[in-house]
N, CA, C and O of each residue as an XYZ file, in Angstrom:
668
protein
N     186.583    -26.431    -88.521
C     186.262    -25.173    -87.930
C     184.818    -24.831    -87.956
O     184.370    -23.853    -87.357
N     184.056    -25.694    -88.694
C     182.593    -25.345    -88.692
C     181.893    -25.956    -87.456
O     180.699    -25.720    -87.273
N     182.542    -26.673    -86.669
C     181.992    -27.197    -85.470
C     181.767    -26.199    -84.406
O     182.713    -25.533    -83.986
N     180.492    -26.047    -83.915
C     180.179    -24.952    -82.918
C     180.973    -25.042    -81.665
O     181.396    -24.006    -81.153
N     181.207    -26.210    -81.130
C     181.966    -26.289    -79.939
C     183.376    -25.918    -80.109
O     184.005    -25.377    -79.201
N     183.910    -26.210    -81.305
C     185.297    -25.819    -81.568
C     185.412    -24.224    -81.630
O     186.393    -23.652    -81.157
N     184.406    -23.568    -82.211
C     184.432    -22.128    -82.355
C     184.382    -21.547    -80.831
O     185.184    -20.679    -80.487
N     183.472    -22.030    -79.996
C     183.346    -21.649    -78.701
C     184.664    -21.774    -77.972
O     185.075    -20.849    -77.272
N     185.304    -22.853    -78.116
C     186.587    -23.087    -77.436
C     187.593    -22.042    -77.908
O     188.360    -21.531    -77.092
N     187.615    -21.702    -79.218
C     188.611    -20.752    -79.748
C     188.348    -19.371    -79.176
O     189.274    -18.606    -78.905
N     187.019    -19.053    -78.990
C     186.592    -17.741    -78.413
C     187.190    -17.577    -76.987
O     187.829    -16.579    -76.650
N     186.927    -18.655    -76.162
C     187.420    -18.568    -74.761
C     188.909    -18.493    -74.698
O     189.465    -17.733    -73.905
N     189.566    -19.268    -75.519
C     191.043    -19.259    -75.558
C     191.558    -17.871    -75.986
O     192.525    -17.355    -75.425
N     190.899    -17.290    -76.977
C     191.336    -16.002    -77.480
C     191.172    -14.885    -76.468
O     191.943    -13.925    -76.481
N     190.200    -14.989    -75.604
C     189.875    -13.954    -74.625
C     190.725    -14.127    -73.360
O     190.460    -13.444    -72.371
N     191.693    -14.973    -73.347
C     192.598    -14.971    -72.150
C     192.816    -16.431    -71.646
O     193.672    -16.659    -70.790
N     192.075    -17.378    -72.154
C     192.233    -18.727    -71.925
C     191.514    -19.180    -70.691
O     191.024    -18.376    -69.898
N     191.456    -20.519    -70.537
C     190.680    -21.148    -69.447
C     191.452    -20.982    -68.190
O     190.834    -20.732    -67.155
N     192.737    -21.096    -68.183
C     193.584    -20.945    -66.984
C     193.319    -19.546    -66.355
O     193.121    -19.417    -65.146
N     193.325    -18.539    -67.203
C     192.977    -17.236    -66.617
C     191.651    -17.102    -65.955
O     191.541    -16.521    -64.875
N     190.569    -17.669    -66.630
C     189.252    -17.696    -66.119
C     189.186    -18.339    -64.871
O     188.526    -17.799    -63.984
N     189.808    -19.489    -64.640
C     189.836    -20.310    -63.426
C     190.483    -19.483    -62.263
O     190.046    -19.468    -61.113
N     191.587    -18.792    -62.712
C     192.338    -17.995    -61.648
C     191.466    -16.855    -61.137
O     191.550    -16.507    -59.959
N     190.599    -16.240    -62.022
C     189.782    -15.138    -61.623
C     188.727    -15.620    -60.624
O     188.405    -14.901    -59.678
N     188.194    -16.808    -60.819
C     187.167    -17.436    -59.978
C     187.727    -17.690    -58.620
O     187.051    -17.456    -57.619
N     189.069    -18.212    -58.544
C     189.710    -18.515    -57.333
C     190.085    -17.267    -56.555
O     190.156    -17.341    -55.328
N     190.325    -16.153    -57.169
C     190.720    -14.972    -56.505
C     189.555    -14.304    -55.738
O     189.790    -13.574    -54.775
N     188.328    -14.550    -56.156
C     187.198    -13.970    -55.440
C     187.018    -14.964    -54.220
O     186.604    -16.116    -54.347
N     187.378    -14.381    -53.035
C     187.413    -15.207    -51.854
C     186.031    -15.117    -51.075
O     185.409    -14.058    -50.985
N     185.618    -16.268    -50.543
C     184.422    -16.286    -49.705
C     184.768    -16.004    -48.307
O     185.947    -15.882    -47.974
N     183.761    -15.888    -47.435
C     184.021    -15.680    -46.019
C     184.851    -16.802    -45.495
O     184.721    -17.944    -45.934
N     185.722    -16.481    -44.539
C     186.471    -17.614    -43.933
C     185.517    -18.407    -42.973
O     184.534    -17.799    -42.549
N     185.695    -19.568    -42.632
C     184.819    -20.380    -41.830
C     184.705    -19.782    -40.347
O     183.680    -19.960    -39.689
N     185.806    -19.065    -39.847
C     185.782    -18.473    -38.564
C     184.745    -17.280    -38.520
O     183.926    -17.151    -37.610
N     184.869    -16.395    -39.632
C     183.940    -15.304    -39.675
C     182.486    -15.769    -39.847
O     181.576    -15.271    -39.184
N     182.299    -16.714    -40.732
C     180.935    -17.272    -40.929
C     180.395    -17.869    -39.521
O     179.235    -17.673    -39.158
N     181.224    -18.530    -38.843
C     180.762    -19.129    -37.550
C     180.381    -18.006    -36.563
O     179.379    -18.122    -35.857
N     181.201    -16.889    -36.510
C     180.909    -15.787    -35.591
C     179.546    -15.082    -35.912
O     178.741    -14.752    -35.041
N     179.373    -14.884    -37.280
C     178.092    -14.273    -37.694
C     176.966    -15.232    -37.402
O     175.920    -14.739    -36.980
N     177.039    -16.503    -37.566
C     175.982    -17.371    -37.284
C     175.614    -17.394    -35.812
O     174.438    -17.469    -35.453
N     176.626    -17.330    -34.967
C     176.431    -17.353    -33.471
C     175.784    -16.010    -33.081
O     174.878    -15.998    -32.248
N     176.204    -14.934    -33.634
C     175.631    -13.638    -33.279
C     174.143    -13.517    -33.616
O     173.345    -12.997    -32.836
N     173.805    -14.011    -34.795
C     172.377    -14.058    -35.286
C     171.636    -14.883    -34.357
O     170.554    -14.473    -33.936
N     172.155    -16.136    -33.947
C     171.392    -17.043    -33.107
C     171.146    -16.377    -31.662
O     170.052    -16.464    -31.105
N     172.155    -15.762    -31.144
C     172.043    -15.060    -29.893
C     170.973    -13.913    -29.934
O     170.165    -13.762    -29.018
N     171.009    -13.148    -31.001
C     170.084    -12.062    -31.162
C     168.755    -12.531    -31.280
O     167.856    -11.897    -30.728
N     168.496    -13.612    -31.958
C     167.109    -14.172    -32.117
C     166.627    -14.697    -30.748
O     165.496    -14.468    -30.318
N     167.542    -15.403    -30.104
C     167.176    -16.037    -28.784
C     166.718    -14.881    -27.803
O     165.703    -15.002    -27.116
N     167.502    -13.778    -27.774
C     167.171    -12.707    -26.883
C     165.853    -12.133    -27.181
O     165.106    -11.829    -26.251
N     165.499    -11.954    -28.444
C     164.183    -11.440    -28.826
C     163.121    -12.318    -28.457
O     162.096    -11.843    -27.968
N     163.261    -13.658    -28.650
C     162.271    -14.617    -28.269
C     162.079    -14.550    -26.711
O     160.957    -14.529    -26.206
N     163.203    -14.519    -26.002
C     163.043    -14.558    -24.520
C     162.339    -13.344    -24.035
O     161.550    -13.435    -23.095
N     162.575    -12.236    -24.613
C     161.909    -10.900    -24.211
C     160.442    -11.035    -24.493
O     159.598    -10.644    -23.688
N     160.139    -11.601    -25.659
C     158.644    -11.742    -26.048
C     158.006    -12.647    -25.078
O     156.921    -12.322    -24.596
N     158.572    -13.745    -24.747
C     157.962    -14.808    -23.865
C     157.917    -14.246    -22.485
O     156.943    -14.571    -21.807
N     158.812    -13.454    -21.956
C     158.791    -12.835    -20.735
C     157.610    -11.928    -20.577
O     156.892    -12.001    -19.580
N     157.396    -11.066    -21.558
C     156.290    -10.151    -21.555
C     154.957    -10.942    -21.644
O     153.985    -10.585    -20.978
N     154.917    -11.936    -22.406
C     153.700    -12.801    -22.463
C     153.354    -13.425    -21.085
O     152.218    -13.400    -20.612
N     154.453    -13.998    -20.467
C     154.225    -14.595    -19.145
C     153.668    -13.634    -18.125
O     152.712    -13.955    -17.420
N     154.287    -12.397    -18.036
C     153.792    -11.445    -17.028
C     152.319    -11.068    -17.298
O     151.584    -10.842    -16.337
N     151.880    -10.994    -18.493
C     150.503    -10.638    -18.726
C     149.536    -11.695    -18.293
O     148.385    -11.383    -17.986
N     149.986    -13.019    -18.254
C     149.094    -14.058    -17.826
C     149.164    -14.253    -16.302
O     148.218    -14.772    -15.710
N     150.205    -13.868    -15.696
C     150.380    -14.096    -14.285
C     149.350    -13.249    -13.365
O     148.759    -13.747    -12.407
N     149.221    -11.961    -13.766
C     148.442    -11.109    -12.987
C     149.278    -10.522    -11.888
O     150.363    -10.990    -11.543
N     148.683     -9.427    -11.342
C     149.406     -8.698    -10.169
C     148.457     -8.535     -9.073
O     147.245     -8.485     -9.284
N     148.977     -8.450     -7.893
C     148.258     -8.183     -6.630
C     148.676     -6.790     -6.093
O     149.866     -6.536     -5.912
N     147.750     -5.938     -5.854
C     148.057     -4.592     -5.390
C     146.859     -4.063     -4.663
O     145.833     -3.838     -5.305
N     146.911     -3.841     -3.338
C     145.966     -3.138     -2.553
C     146.372     -1.763     -2.155
O     147.535     -1.516     -1.840
N     145.388     -0.824     -2.164
C     145.654      0.577     -1.661
C     144.570      1.013     -0.745
O     143.376      0.939     -1.036
N     145.036      1.471      0.372
C     144.069      2.037      1.294
C     143.776      3.466      0.906
O     144.615      4.344      1.109
N     142.627      3.716      0.362
C     142.315      5.063     -0.181
C     141.680      5.983      0.865
O     141.715      7.205      0.718
N     141.089      5.391      1.940
C     140.438      6.361      2.922
C     140.590      5.678      4.254
O     140.429      4.461      4.352
N     140.897      6.443      5.285
C     141.026      5.949      6.643
C     140.113      6.840      7.552
O     140.294      8.057      7.597
N     139.146      6.231      8.263
C     138.225      6.965      9.146
C     138.424      6.422     10.532
O     138.213      5.227     10.740
N     138.828      7.247     11.521
C     139.001      6.834     12.869
C     137.697      7.327     13.669
O     137.206      8.449     13.541
N     137.219      6.327     14.502
C     136.001      6.670     15.318
C     136.419      6.609     16.802
O     136.751      5.538     17.310
N     136.402      7.689     17.447
C     136.832      7.856     18.793
C     135.717      7.460     19.768
O     134.557      7.811     19.553
N     136.059      6.734     20.834
C     135.138      6.439     21.934
C     135.902      6.441     23.171
O     137.057      6.016     23.204
N     135.276      6.924     24.230
C     135.951      7.072     25.509
C     136.504      5.775     26.049
O     137.537      5.703     26.715
N     135.714      4.730     25.701
C     136.135      3.340     26.126
C     137.152      2.828     25.133
O     136.794      2.684     23.964
N     138.356      2.547     25.486
C     139.437      2.128     24.497
C     139.002      0.905     23.695
O     139.352      0.809     22.519
N     138.248     -0.043     24.282
C     137.955     -1.214     23.623
C     136.875     -0.994     22.460
O     136.641     -1.889     21.648
N     136.255      0.204     22.429
C     135.192      0.524     21.483
C     135.733      1.412     20.359
O     134.973      1.740     19.448
N     136.927      1.791     20.377
C     137.530      2.590     19.291
C     137.729      1.816     18.025
O     138.158      0.663     18.081
N     137.426      2.415     16.841
C     137.515      1.675     15.652
C     138.134      2.629     14.545
O     138.126      3.858     14.607
N     138.648      1.897     13.570
C     139.007      2.629     12.349
C     138.525      1.795     11.139
O     138.603      0.567     11.166
N     138.021      2.474     10.065
C     137.540      1.867      8.894
C     138.453      2.300      7.760
O     138.814      3.468      7.618
N     138.828      1.248      6.919
C     139.707      1.503      5.802
C     138.922      1.147      4.547
O     138.331      0.072      4.441
N     138.934      2.103      3.574
C     138.473      1.765      2.244
C     139.694      1.243      1.431
O     140.711      1.918      1.270
N     139.531      0.078      0.968
C     140.715     -0.607      0.282
C     140.324     -0.887     -1.130
O     139.270     -1.482     -1.352
N     141.149     -0.477     -2.149
C     140.975     -0.731     -3.560
C     141.965     -1.840     -3.982
O     143.152     -1.766     -3.663
N     141.471     -2.861     -4.696
C     142.312     -3.797     -5.345
C     142.552     -3.288     -6.762
O     141.730     -3.428     -7.668
N     143.765     -2.674     -6.892
C     144.087     -2.024     -8.161
C     144.925     -3.070     -9.035
O     145.409     -2.729    -10.114
N     145.071     -4.341     -8.526
C     145.765     -5.310     -9.332
C     144.907     -5.949    -10.330
O     143.756     -5.552    -10.508
N     145.419     -6.932    -10.995
C     144.687     -7.735    -12.049
C     144.245     -9.045    -11.606
O     143.732     -9.855    -12.378
N     144.446     -9.272    -10.311
C     144.068    -10.527     -9.682
C     143.274    -10.432     -8.412
O     143.436     -9.468     -7.663
N     142.381    -11.438     -8.124
C     141.664    -11.289     -6.890
C     142.686    -11.488     -5.665
O     143.650    -12.252     -5.730
N     142.379    -10.749     -4.598
C     143.209    -10.906     -3.397
C     142.394    -11.444     -2.203
O     141.273    -10.995     -1.967
N     142.945    -12.377     -1.477
C     142.292    -12.898     -0.301
C     143.030    -12.354      0.931
O     144.200    -12.690      1.113
N     142.417    -11.544      1.770
C     142.872    -10.985      2.918
C     142.867    -12.007      4.026
O     141.820    -12.557      4.369
N     144.023    -12.261      4.584
C     144.170    -13.388      5.663
C     144.175    -12.708      6.955
O     143.649    -13.257      7.922
N     144.763    -11.478      7.063
C     145.004    -10.898      8.424
C     145.185     -9.425      8.303
O     145.698     -8.933      7.298
N     144.774     -8.712      9.313
C     145.078     -7.247      9.500
C     146.122     -7.180     10.673
O     146.010     -7.824     11.716
N     147.132     -6.337     10.378
C     148.123     -6.115     11.432
C     148.185     -4.651     11.759
O     148.072     -3.811     10.866
N     148.362     -4.326     13.023
C     148.669     -2.963     13.448
C     150.054     -3.024     14.115
O     150.285     -3.820     15.024
N     150.942     -2.184     13.652
C     152.313     -2.227     14.055
C     152.895     -3.656     14.077
O     153.558     -4.051     15.036
N     152.644     -4.392     13.038
C     153.235     -5.675     12.644
C     152.735     -6.718     13.673
O     153.356     -7.775     13.778
N     151.664     -6.482     14.423
C     151.112     -7.447     15.344
C     149.653     -7.755     14.900
O     148.867     -6.832     14.686
N     149.297     -9.069     14.763
C     148.040     -9.400     14.181
C     146.839     -9.014     15.040
O     146.879     -9.180     16.259
N     145.817     -8.524     14.451
C     144.578     -8.163     15.095
C     143.735     -9.377     15.075
O     143.606    -10.030     14.040
N     143.113     -9.726     16.270
C     142.223    -10.986     16.305
C     141.122    -10.854     15.313
O     140.588     -9.765     15.107
N     140.782    -11.916     14.711
C     139.755    -11.875     13.667
C     138.388    -11.415     14.102
O     137.594    -10.940     13.291
N     138.106    -11.559     15.414
C     136.860    -11.179     15.921
C     136.766     -9.575     16.032
O     135.670     -9.035     16.185
N     137.855     -8.904     15.957
C     137.876     -7.475     15.955
C     137.938     -6.824     14.515
O     138.076     -5.610     14.364
N     137.828     -7.699     13.491
C     137.829     -7.290     12.051
C     136.522     -7.642     11.417
O     136.000     -8.751     11.538
N     136.032     -6.676     10.757
C     134.804     -6.894      9.922
C     134.974     -6.407      8.561
O     135.340     -5.247      8.371
N     134.724     -7.241      7.555
C     134.462     -8.640      7.663
C     135.563     -9.481      8.155
O     136.733     -9.149      7.963
N     135.221    -10.614      8.815
C     136.307    -11.434      9.387
C     137.152    -12.153      8.408
O     136.600    -12.834      7.544
N     138.474    -12.061      8.466
C     139.322    -12.765      7.566
C     139.161    -14.337      7.734
O     138.726    -14.851      8.765
N     139.533    -14.993      6.685
C     139.845    -14.641      5.309
C     138.603    -14.233      4.459
O     137.534    -14.835      4.559
N     138.793    -13.200      3.634
C     137.848    -12.813      2.700
C     138.460    -12.170      1.448
O     139.556    -11.610      1.498
N     137.746    -12.258      0.344
C     138.270    -11.853     -0.938
C     137.913    -10.498     -1.362
O     136.808    -10.030     -1.087
N     138.845     -9.813     -2.054
C     138.538     -8.567     -2.743
C     138.848     -8.807     -4.222
O     139.995     -9.046     -4.599
N     137.850     -8.741     -5.011
C     137.982     -9.009     -6.530
C     138.873     -7.881     -7.129
O     138.986     -6.760     -6.635
N     139.477     -8.314     -8.233
C     140.246     -7.400     -9.033
C     139.341     -6.182     -9.424
O     138.179     -6.334     -9.802
N     139.936     -5.000     -9.312
C     139.290     -3.762     -9.675
C     138.138     -3.437     -8.832
O     137.321     -2.610     -9.238
N     137.986     -4.046     -7.624
C     136.903     -3.727     -6.752
C     137.445     -3.119     -5.450
O     138.653     -3.071     -5.222
N     136.508     -2.655     -4.600
C     136.952     -2.078     -3.324
C     136.104     -2.761     -2.210
O     135.078     -3.406     -2.424
N     136.682     -2.529     -0.962
C     135.933     -3.126      0.227
C     136.256     -2.223      1.411
O     137.314     -1.594      1.443
N     135.379     -2.161      2.353
C     135.545     -1.395      3.556
C     135.823     -2.450      4.629
O     135.082     -3.410      4.836
N     136.992     -2.181      5.315
C     137.297     -3.001      6.452
C     137.301     -2.277      7.721
O     137.982     -1.255      7.815
N     136.582     -2.721      8.747
C     136.440     -1.961      9.975
C     137.186     -2.850     11.063
O     136.979     -4.056     11.199
N     138.066     -2.115     11.807
C     138.890     -2.798     12.808
C     138.627     -2.192     14.109
O     138.703     -0.967     14.202
N     138.313     -2.937     15.175
C     138.211     -2.423     16.515
C     139.581     -2.464     17.169
O     140.147     -3.551     17.279
N     140.151     -1.346     17.610
C     141.542     -1.266     18.105
C     141.571     -0.022     19.053
O     141.033      1.052     18.780
N     142.261     -0.295     20.194
C     142.438      0.792     21.216
C     143.578      1.754     20.797
O     144.689      1.727     21.326
N     143.237      2.573     19.847
C     144.340      3.489     19.402
C     144.354      4.777     20.208
O     143.401      5.079     20.926
N     145.413      5.519     20.091
C     145.557      6.778     20.704
C     145.754      7.886     19.708
O     146.590      7.780     18.811
N     144.994      8.951     19.854
C     145.082     10.027     18.844
C     146.460     10.576     18.821
O     147.122     10.675     19.854
N     146.936     10.963     17.561
C     148.376     11.494     17.434
C     149.454     10.533     17.349
O     150.601     10.910     17.112
N     149.131      9.183     17.546
C     150.148      8.213     17.497
C     150.237      7.565     16.064
O     149.204      7.269     15.464
N     151.440      7.356     15.541
C     151.540      6.775     14.202
C     151.379      5.194     14.258
O     151.875      4.554     15.185
N     150.729      4.644     13.320
C     150.437      3.238     13.291
C     150.783      2.735     11.865
O     150.474      3.356     10.848
N     151.441      1.574     11.878
C     151.748      0.855     10.582
C     150.639     -0.104     10.441
O     150.567     -1.070     11.202
N     149.746      0.108      9.487
C     148.617     -0.861      9.323
C     148.913     -1.697      8.026
O     149.148     -1.154      6.946
N     148.886     -2.974      8.200
C     149.196     -3.916      7.146
C     147.999     -4.818      6.850
O     147.322     -5.265      7.775
N     147.740     -5.081      5.606
C     146.807     -6.078      5.092
C     147.678     -7.206      4.488
O     148.466     -7.050      3.555
N     147.438     -8.326      5.122
C     148.272     -9.562      4.727
C     147.487    -10.370      3.770
O     146.334    -10.694      4.055
N     148.027    -10.709      2.674
C     147.365    -11.449      1.655
C     147.810    -12.889      1.669
O     149.009    -13.148      1.776
N     146.922    -13.816      1.568
C     147.209    -15.226      1.801
C     148.084    -15.960      0.701
O     149.082    -16.602      1.028
N     147.702    -15.850     -0.511
C     148.355    -16.630     -1.506
C     149.872    -16.490     -1.596
O     150.593    -17.485     -1.669
N     150.357    -15.215     -1.591
C     151.748    -14.932     -1.690
C     152.347    -14.520     -0.503
O     153.575    -14.475     -0.425
N     151.551    -14.180      0.534
C     152.094    -13.667      1.810
C     152.530    -12.213      1.769
O     153.234    -11.750      2.666
N     152.098    -11.454      0.684
C     152.458    -10.074      0.634
C     151.798     -9.281      1.807
O     150.711     -9.624      2.272
N     152.474     -8.248      2.244
C     151.976     -7.244      3.259
C     151.805     -6.017      2.538
O     152.775     -5.526      1.959
N     150.622     -5.438      2.507
C     150.396     -4.126      1.967
C     150.326     -3.204      3.209
O     149.366     -3.243      3.978
N     151.367     -2.385      3.371
C     151.492     -1.629      4.562
C     151.515     -0.154      4.354
O     152.194      0.309      3.437
N     150.800      0.637      5.161
C     150.751      2.000      5.101
C     150.795      2.619      6.526
O     150.332      1.976      7.468
N     151.342      3.858      6.708
C     151.377      4.496      7.958
C     150.333      5.541      8.116
O     150.163      6.411      7.262
N     149.641      5.459      9.194
C     148.530      6.437      9.534
C     148.781      7.016     10.907
O     149.493      6.433     11.724
N     148.199      8.150     11.147
C     148.200      8.768     12.462
C     146.877      8.622     13.126
O     145.878      9.083     12.574
N     146.800      8.012     14.271
C     145.539      7.801     15.019
C     144.678      9.105     15.098
O     145.185     10.168     15.459
N     143.441      9.000     14.772
C     142.514     10.183     14.862
C     142.573     11.096     13.665
O     141.706     11.958     13.519
N     143.557     10.947     12.803
C     143.548     11.818     11.581
C     142.990     11.126     10.412
O     143.630     10.238      9.849
N     141.750     11.517     10.001
C     141.061     10.883      8.918
C     141.812     11.314      7.591
O     142.297     12.439      7.476
N     141.877     10.382      6.626
C     142.429     10.671      5.276
C     141.458     10.265      4.245
O     140.529      9.494      4.483
N     141.681     10.784      3.127
C     140.892     10.464      1.955
C     139.730     11.234      1.911
O     138.934     11.098      0.982
């Protein structure tokens, strides 16, 4: 009885026995494999969505945007229709340089000899330019004026009334 391992064995047996202790450990159940798998898949999907959103935002900031705004339109009347002009102040409010390939009036291209500066020409990001177009317009008539950009083919279109200055 003086053996320490023998005393420890007696204490365990006196407090309910080894069989009772083993039964208590078995009664504490862990998560089932199905529930564990569902939790693992849910966490994986949540993390992948977060990473995709972060990468998408990162991609858009590197790509840059193209945006032109006509901020002022000045019509110059002349009795000879071939000498009538309009001048547009154009701001590039995007984050990318824009190359103007063509000017269109009512979706028909204006010849490059009637546009100053002659296309193609660039407007730097956050800069502005004045484009003068010789066109036989009529006062009081609405015109859809488009600036066509080369790289992506975007058309930046606004509607103006001939002879009515804006801006």
